PAFISE-424235 format. One line per 4 residues: for each residue x, y, z of C-alpha. Coordinates in nm, 2 decimals, decimal comma, padded with zeros to 4 digits, always signed. Each point is the difference from the previous one (the first is absolute). Example, Ala and Ser with C-alpha at 12.3 -4.5 7.8 and 13.67 -1.06 7.14 Angstrom:
+01,23 -00,45 +00,78  +00,14 +00,34 -00,07
END
This chain:
+07,52 +00,60 +03,17  -00,39 +00,00 +00,10  -00,24 -00,13 -00,21  -00,40 +00,09 +00,00
-00,29 -00,11 -00,19  -00,30 +00,12 -00,09  -00,24 -00,31 +00,04  +00,16 -00,11 +00,32
-00,06 +00,44 +00,21  -00,31 -00,03 +00,15  -00,31 +00,26 -00,06  +00,02 +00,25 +00,25
-00,21 +00,34 +00,16  +00,13 +00,29 -00,14  +00,12 +00,25 +00,35  -00,18 +00,25 -00,20
-00,33 -00,15 -00,01  -00,05 -00,41 +00,09  -00,19 -00,11 -00,34  +00,25 +00,10 -00,24
+00,17 -00,29 -00,05  +00,42 +00,03 -00,02  +00,27 -00,23 -00,02  +00,37 +00,10 +00,16
+00,27 -00,17 -00,14  +00,31 +00,18 +00,14  -00,02 +00,19 +00,33  +00,21 +00,30 +00,22
+00,32 -00,19 +00,04  -00,05 -00,18 -00,28  +00,28 +00,21 -00,20  +00,19 +00,30 +00,11
-00,24 +00,32 -00,07  -00,30 -00,26 -00,10  -00,32 +00,04 +00,22  -00,22 -00,21 -00,22
-00,07 -00,19 -00,31  -00,36 -00,12 -00,13  -00,30 +00,02 -00,17  -00,33 +00,07 +00,10
-00,34 -00,01 -00,17  -00,32 +00,24 -00,04  -00,32 +00,00 -00,06  -00,24 +00,13 -00,16
-00,11 +00,30 +00,19  +00,32 -00,06 +00,26  +00,18 +00,25 +00,09  +00,33 +00,13 +00,26
-00,11 +00,29 +00,16  +00,26 +00,31 -00,07  +00,29 -00,05 +00,27  +00,39 +00,12 -00,02
+00,39 -00,18 +00,09  +00,23 +00,20 +00,13  +00,23 -00,23 +00,05  +00,07 -00,28 -00,36
-00,15 +00,07 -00,36  -00,22 -00,22 -00,15  -00,01 -00,09 -00,34  -00,33 -00,21 -00,17
-00,03 -00,13 -00,34  -00,30 -00,12 -00,10  +00,02 -00,34 -00,16  -00,40 +00,00 -00,05
-00,27 +00,20 -00,05  +00,02 +00,34 +00,04  -00,01 +00,24 +00,36  -00,04 +00,38 +00,06
+00,27 +00,13 +00,27  -00,07 +00,33 +00,12  +00,32 +00,19 +00,10  -00,02 +00,28 +00,18
-00,30 +00,05 -00,15  +00,06 -00,06 -00,33  -00,19 -00,31 -00,16  +00,22 -00,21 -00,25
-00,16 -00,34 -00,21  +00,27 -00,23 +00,01  -00,04 -00,32 -00,15  +00,17 -00,32 -00,13
+00,35 -00,01 -00,02  +00,00 +00,34 +00,11  +00,21 +00,08 +00,32  +00,00 +00,32 +00,26
+00,26 +00,08 +00,26  -00,10 +00,15 +00,34  +00,23 +00,27 +00,23  +00,04 -00,01 +00,34
-00,29 +00,25 +00,07  -00,23 +00,02 -00,30  -00,34 -00,09 +00,12  -00,18 -00,23 -00,23
-00,32 -00,23 +00,02  -00,10 -00,30 -00,28  -00,34 -00,07 -00,20  -00,07 -00,27 -00,19
-00,33 +00,15 -00,17  +00,02 -00,25 -00,31  -00,24 -00,30 -00,08  +00,32 -00,28 +00,09
+00,22 -00,05 +00,31  +00,36 +00,11 -00,02  +00,34 -00,08 +00,04  +00,29 +00,18 +00,20
+00,30 -00,13 +00,06  +00,24 +00,28 +00,34  +00,34 +00,02 +00,05  +00,04 +00,27 +00,29
+00,35 +00,11 +00,08  +00,11 +00,20 +00,33  +00,07 +00,39 -00,04  +00,38 +00,03 +00,05
+00,17 +00,30 +00,25  +00,00 +00,19 -00,25  -00,26 +00,01 -00,21
END
């Protein structure tokens, strides 16, 4: 068993943009296939530039605010209580175009050799 706490996990800068704060609760190797489990905050106007991952799936779940996900060039507004699954290779960008902070949970799962 491994425990973690939202209150005890420090906020650090994201690898995509150091001004975007994130908490990483579990890292690669914590569980089979898991590359990460955490959450991040996008302040109004913040964005994550378009990128893709060929080696992992990503699950995003918005718990506060809303985020525009642009996936393979197609924008989609995702609000609190909604999520998206990104397949390996999906190009995606995230933007908080709203007036309040958005908080998003993220799960990364390694791509299996058969995927």
